[in-house]
N, C-alpha and C positions, 0 to 999 in steps of 0.2 A: 646736594645734587652733584653728580660727577660731571666734570668738564670734558665733553666729547670733541672739543675743537682740536683738529689735527695740529700736531707740532710743526712749526715752520723750520726750514733747513737752518742749520747752524754752521754750515761750511759753504764756501764760495761756489763749488760745483753744484751743490743742491739749489742754491739761489738761481744760478744760470739755468738749470734744468726746469725749475719752476717758472721762470720768466719765459723760456722757450715754449713750454707747454701751453701757456695762456696768451702768448704774444698776439696771435691773430684776433683774439677777442678784446684786446685793449683798445681804448680810444686813441686817436691820433697823438694827443699829448702824452699819453702813457707810453706809447710806442717810442716816442722821442726820448723819454726818460730811460726806458729800458735799453735802448741802443747805447746811450751815453754810459749807463752803469756797466754794461758788459764790455764796452770798449775802453773804459778808463778806470779800471778797478783801483789803481794807486791814487788817483785823484779823489775817489770816493773815500778811501781810507784816511787820507792825510789832511783834507781841507774841510773848512767849515761849511755848514749847509748853505749859507749865503753865497760863498764863493762857488760852490758846486752848482747852485741854481743859476748863477750868472753865466757860467760856462755852458750850462745845459740849455739856457734860453727860456727858463720857466721861473715862476715865483716859488720861493721856499716852501710855501704851503702845499704846492703841487707834489713836492718830494715827500712830504709827510703823508699826504693822501695815497700816493703810490705805494709807500711802504706798508701802510695800513691795509691797502687792498690786497697785498700779498700775505697778510696775516700777522705782520709785526706790530708792536705797540706804537711805534713811531719811527721816524727816520734814523734816530740814534741807535735804535735797536737793530735796524738793518745795517747801518754803517759798521757796527761792531763786528759783523761777519767779515766785512772787507778788511777791517783792521787785523783780525785774527789771521786772515790769509797773508797779509803783508808781514806780520810778526813771525810767521812760520816759513817764510820764503828763504831764499839763499842768504847765508850770513852776510851782513853788510848792505843788504839791498835798500833798507830804509835810509841808511847814510848816503848811499849812492844817489838816490832820488833827491834827497835834500841838497846834496852838493850840486847836482845838475840844476835844480831850481835856483840855487844861489848864483850859479854861473850865468844862467839866463838873465837874472836880474842885474848882475854886474855889467854884462856886456850889451844890454838891450839898447843903449843910446849911443852906440859908437859908429853910426853911419853904416856904409856898405860892409865894412869889415865886421861890424856887429851882426849884420844879417847873416854873414857866413858862419860866424860862431854860433848863432842861434840854430841854424840848420844842422851844423855838425853835432852840437850837443843833443838835439832832438834825435838825430840819427843814432847816436851812441845809446840813448835810452831805448829806442826802438829795437836796435840790434840785441841789446841785453835782454829785453823782453822776449824776443824770438828765441834766444838761447835758453831762457828759463822755462818756456812753455811748450815748445815742440818736443814730442816724445819720440824716442828711437823706433818704437814699433810702428808709428805712423810713417816715418821716413822709409822703413823697410818695406811696409805694405805698398806704398806708392811706387818705390823703385821696382818691386816685383811686377806690378801692373804695367809699368812703362817698359819692362823688359820682355814680358810674355805676350803683350797685345799684338794682334795682327797689324792694326793701324792705330796710331796715336792721333787723335783729333785735339786741336787746341783752339780755345775761344777766349779772346780777350780784346776789349775795345776801349775807346776813350783813353784814360790815363793808364789802363792796364795793358794797352797794346804793346809797349816796349817789353813787358814781361813775357807776353806771348811770343813775340818775335825772337827774343833771346832763347827761350826754351825750344822753339823750333830749330834754331841754329844748332844748339848744343846736341839735341837728340838726332838731328840729321847727320851731324859729324860722327855720331856713334852708329851710323848706318841703320837707324830705325826708320820705318815708314811713317812719315808725319804729314798730316793735312792741317794747314792753318785755315780756320774758318774765317777768312777775311771778308769784311762786309762789302768790299769792292765788287761791283756787278750785282749786288743785291741777292746773292745766291747762298749765303751762309746757312740759312735754315734748310734750304733744299739739299745742300751738301751734307748737312747733319743727318738727314733722313737715311743716308747710306750706312750709318753706324749700326753695329751689331753687338751682341753680347761677347764676341771675341775681340772687340776693340776696347779702347779706353778713351774717355774724354777728360781733358784738363780744362776746367772752366775757371776763369780768373775775373773777379769783379769786386769792386769796393763801392761804397756809397759815393755817388748815387748810381745804383746798379744799372749797367747797360742793358736795355730791354732785350736786345737780340741775344746777348749771352744768357740771360735768364730763360729765353725761349729755347735756346739750344740745350740748356740743362734739362728742361722739361721733355725735350725730344729724347735725350739720353735715358730718362726714366721710362718713357713709353717704349723704347726699343731695348730695354734691359741692358743698356751699355754702362759698365762701371764708370764712375766719375770720381776724379780727384778735384776737389774744390779748394781754391785759394781765395779767401775772402776776409772780411774784417770782423765777423761776428757770428756766433751760432744762430743769430736771428736773421742772417742773410737768406735770401730766397734760394741761394745755391746750397745751403747747408742741409736741407731736409732730405735730399736724395743722394748725398755724397757717400761713397764707400770709404773714402779717406778725406778728412776735413782738416785743413790748416787755417787757423784764424790768426790774422795779423792785425791787431787793433790799430786804429788810426786816431790821430788827434783832431777831432772835428772842428775845434775852435781856432786852429792855427791857419795862417795863410798858406804855408807850404806843407803839403802832406808828403812825407818822405816815401821813396821807393827803395830805400836802402835795405830794409828788412825783407820785403818780398823778393827783391833781386837776389839777395843772399840765399833765400829759400830755393829759388829756381836753380841756382848754381849747385846747391847741395843735392837736389833731386837728380840733376844730371850726373854728378859725381857718384852718387849712390848707385845709379843705373850702370855707370861705367864699371863700378866695382864688381857687379854681377857679370857683366859681359867680359871682363878682363880678370878672371880669377887668379891668373898666374903672375900678375905684376901689379904695381901700384896703379890705381885708376887714373886715367888721363883722357883728355879730349884730343884726338889726333887732328893735325892740321890738314888743309886741302892738299898741300904738297906731299905730305906723308902718305895720304891715301892714294894719290895718283901714282907715286913712284914706288911704293912698297906694299905689295899685296898682303903682307902679314898684318897690316893695320886694318884690313877689312875684317869686320867682326860678324860672327854668327850668333844669333840669339840662342839662349839655352832652350831646352825642350819645354813645351807648355806644361804648366802645372796641372796635375790631375785633380779634379774636384769631385 
């Protein structure tokens, strides 16, 4: 008898798409595993099932059942997909991860200076991951939205608030019209109701996702407002309606969750926007003094794109 069982994905992108498709139907425990897998692909590729289960906060048998639920013969079968992804990544990536892990082990017990080295090493890994995963077409699309929108709305709360404030500053210095959906006064969602299809929303949230940012993202969907989402996973509630999605995975099991990578992404988006606004010179963010004293630093946005 022919085997009509559909073939499971044999590449990382296919696994993520499969998990994203079925995520809402997963149990709470399976959703926890799914988030860890999509946010920590290198851990999945390099470590034992026992170590992965410990970091994920589940029993190893739960990982086996999760893999079988996706259609794989077992966890090792699913893990091989992650190992293939790592083997085909940029040259030297496996060695870099191993070296970083060795550095963490070597410096883990050195008091406060050890804490600093731990943060720096994890930041290096996070920044390298950002460089390896973000695509140029995504950056270009986001910069075009930020350049042509009538108004740029920005939503970011809790630990994402510094990112939102930095982006507001940079885009304001580029003379873009910016509205920060600040929760002060309790009017963020009411302010978001003024968004239209001619605007753009930049929504920033990581686990655990700020409820008001998620609500604002839903308002953007209801008002047909394009959204740039900066989050931690394709399983994030911000991901489903994003025109441009940037995922910056986080280390769930560490005490310090770095902002180095998303901060770098914010700066890159501002620079890419400046490059469109300043086609005749190297992109830069003018200072307050320059804007006040020299009218040539006042920028006019390019004509709106025809759709």
